[in-house]
Each structure stands twice: as structure tokens, then as C-alpha cells.
C-alpha positions in Angstrom: 32.8 -43.7 7.6 29.2 -43.7 6.4 26.1 -44.5 8.5 22.8 -45.3 6.8 19.3 -45.6 8.2 17.8 -48.3 6.1 14.8 -48.5 8.4 11.3 -46.9 8.1 11.6 -44.7 11.2 14.0 -41.9 12.3 16.9 -42.9 14.5 17.8 -40.7 17.5 21.6 -40.5 17.5 21.9 -38.9 20.9 24.4 -40.8 23.0 25.4 -43.3 20.3 29.1 -44.0 20.3 31.7 -44.9 17.7 34.3 -47.1 19.3 37.7 -48.3 18.0 39.9 -51.2 19.1 43.0 -53.2 18.5 43.4 -54.9 21.9 40.2 -53.5 23.6 37.3 -51.3 22.6 37.4 -47.6 23.6 35.2 -44.6 22.8 36.2 -42.5 19.8 33.1 -40.3 19.4 29.7 -39.8 21.1 26.8 -37.9 19.6 25.5 -35.1 21.8 22.3 -34.9 19.6 20.9 -35.5 16.2 18.6 -37.6 14.1 19.1 -39.6 10.9 15.9 -40.0 8.9 14.9 -43.1 6.9 17.0 -43.5 3.7 19.5 -40.8 4.9 23.3 -41.3 5.0 25.5 -39.6 7.5 29.2 -39.1 6.7 31.5 -39.2 9.8 35.2 -38.5 10.0 37.8 -35.8 9.7 36.9 -32.7 7.7 39.4 -30.0 6.9 36.6 -27.7 5.6 37.3 -28.5 1.9 34.7 -31.3 1.6 31.4 -30.7 0.0 28.9 -31.1 1.4 30.1 -30.2 4.8 30.0 -33.2 7.0 27.7 -32.8 10.0 30.0 -34.9 12.2 33.7 -34.1 12.0 36.2 -35.9 14.3 39.6 -37.5 13.9 39.6 -40.9 15.6 42.9 -42.5 16.4 42.1 -45.7 14.5 44.7 -48.5 14.9 46.6 -49.8 11.9 46.0 -53.4 12.9 49.6 -54.4 12.5 49.6 -58.1 13.6 46.2 -58.0 15.3 42.7 -57.6 14.1 41.4 -54.0 14.6 38.0 -52.5 14.2 35.4 -49.8 14.6 31.8 -50.2 15.8 28.7 -48.3 16.6 27.1 -49.0 20.0 24.0 -47.8 21.9 24.4 -45.1 24.6 24.7 -47.6 27.4 27.2 -49.6 25.5 25.1 -52.8 25.8 24.2 -53.3 22.2 26.5 -53.3 19.2 24.6 -51.9 16.2 27.4 -52.5 13.6 31.0 -53.5 13.5 33.8 -53.4 10.8 36.9 -55.5 11.5 40.1 -55.2 9.5 43.6 -56.6 9.2 44.6 -60.2 10.0 44.1 -62.5 11.7 40.5 -61.6 11.4 38.6 -64.1 13.6 35.6 -61.8 14.3 36.9 -60.0 17.4 39.7 -57.6 18.4 42.9 -59.2 19.6 43.6 -59.5 23.3 47.1 -58.5 24.2 
């Protein structure tokens, strides 16, 4: 996953969460600290130590396969009240995770 700061000011990552879902959203990763400066890109995901450059954030989320329900990942504010970005995949894709 890649996160980009397309804005003009640095973004404090402290407390931001990556959440994943198939039937309901749950936390996959929370930043303890960090900043992403304007124009910078941050790679996030599993790193076995062979990737170059070394990714500053390495975690292995348990992302759902989607199967017969829409699944997704999203970036949310520390309080969970604001969704900053969402990617949904599989089908049916009606814009929200399936409720089971």
C-alpha cells in the first residue's frame, strides 16, 4: 500500500489507523509516530528485509479475500471519526463492506 501527501503541509501520522473489513471494519495498524512531508510517498506493508529501500512501516495485515462480499482497506483519523481514504475490492462493490 502506498500513502501520498499531495498537500502543501506535513501530515502528522501519530495515531492514524489502517483498517480492513469484509463484514465490519477493524484496526490493522496504528502509527505510534511519524510525519509525511508534502510530495512524499510512504510504502506500507509486509517487508521481509529484501526490499529496497527499506519500508519505514512494515506490518502484515490479515486482509480479507473478498469472496462473495465487498472487502476493503481504509485510512482513518486517530479518533476513528474521519475516513481519509478507502479502497474497496471484489464484488458486489456497492461502496461499503458487506454486512453479514
